[in-house]
C-alpha positions, 0 to 999 in steps of 0.5 A, a space after each residue: 525445576 519448573 519451566 516459566 510459561 511465556 507469557 501473551 505479551 512475549 508470544 506476540 512479540 516473538 510472532 512480530 519479529 519473526 514476521 517482520 524478520 526484524 527488532 526494530 520493525 518489531 518494537 516500532 509496532 509494539 511502542 518499544 525500544 529495540 534494546 527492551 524487545 531483544 531482552 524480552 526475547 533473551 528472557 523467553 529464551 532463558 525460561 525456555 531453555 532453548 534458542 528462538 532467534 539467531 541473530 547477527 548484526 543485521 539480520 534476525 531469524 527463527 531457529 527451527 524451534 522458533 518457527 515451530 513454536 510460532 507457527 503452532 501458536 499462531 492460531 492461538 494468537 488469532 484466536 485472541 485477537 478475534 475474541 477481543 475483536 468480538 468483545 468490541 462489538 458490543 461498544 457504541 463504536 469501534 476502537 483500535 488500530 486498522 493498518 492499511 498498505 496502500 501506493 503512494 498515490 492511493 494514500 494521497 486518495 485515502 487522505 483527501 477522501 476518507 480518512 478526515 471523515 473516518 477519524 472524525 466519525 471514529 474517534 477511538 480509532 487509529 490508522 496506521 497507513 504504510 505506503 508501499 510501492 510493491 504489492 505485498 500479502 496484506 495478510 503475511 504482513 499483518 495488515 488489515 486491508 490494502 488499497 490498489 487499482 483493480 487489475 492488481 487486486 488479488 483474486 482471492 480479496 473481497 474489494 470495494 471501490 474507492 474510486 470512478 475508473 481513471 485513465 493513465 495520460 501521456 502529458 507535456 508542458 506546453 513549451 516542451 510540445 512548443 519545441 518538440 511538437 506533439 506526437 500523434 501515435 504512440 510509435 511517435 513516442 521514440 522521438 521524444 524525450 520520455 520521462 522514465 518509470 522505474 518499479 519497485 522491482 527494478 524494471 523500467 514500467 512499459 507505457 501502455 495504449 489502446 484505441 479502437 480495440 488495438 492495444 500497444 505497449 511501449 519501452 519509452 526512452 529519455 535522459 530521466 527516470 523517476 520512481 515518484 509520480 509526483 515528482 514525474 509530475 513535477 519534472 513534465 511541467 518543467 519542460 524535461 519530457 513527457 510523462 505516463 501519469 494517472 489522471 488524479 495526480 495530473 489533475 491540478 496540473 492541467 487545471 493550471 496549464 502546466 501541463 496538457 494531454 498527448 495521445 488523449 484518445 489512445 488512453 482509455 480509462 481502466 479500473 480505478 482504486 478499490 480498497 481489499 481484504 481477505 473474505 476468510 477472516 472475520 472482518 474487525 469492526 473498525 475496518 467495516 466502520 471504514 468500509 462504511 465511510 468509503 461507501 458513503 462517499 461514493 454515494 455522495 459522489 453520486 448524489 
């Protein structure tokens, strides 16, 4: 009895399921329903005569056979993608989907400074922009590029500057400072209500200060902890305490006078946001076009 050979679509679907450990996430990426994708995998398993996935009501994971099959076919699938991309080079304009992973503040910068111009100029391109508080492995999770602060960009990546250096600042509402006084040194923050920052890992973020080569890292205390910079800015503007925010998040509040900086001389600039991507892989034409728009925007800012 002849064994039916799996199709390319089935192998791509299997690889996505294994990468995401989820039928739903893989189905969303493929534009299918989870039930359709599940049926496709059962058909694949029946045709091959071997179980490829272990399913429970809450999770999915590859069997040893499934893991081996995905590992051995990964170079073939990548080669297929590269072949399509090389054909795409002959188009007048790039087409396809550009997948970018970014922190929420970085995504806001992209939406303000790059995405509108890119989509207007390259009308055959689409962007899938995923916000994530944790620093992900963009290669393992199928992203073309990431955007993070310069200090967080992995060393084996090629980085393209997106913004100028920026500052993280301690800020408070004028009414709060009128009622509680203004701290003169970072240690004075221990006597104030500070709005804590909860990291994606669940750990509290320690506030960082530096002046004349003296660096301080501080555990602050208060009765409010948040994990979203925009909500933190709103909370500080309501007088709920002192917040520690990136300058571009605080900018509209500063312009309106709803927040004012404290300890400004303890808040030097740090490397800004960078777009980054793996240097050992072929750079898709869509990503090259995106980089071109980023660099043009930076050039216009300097002009």
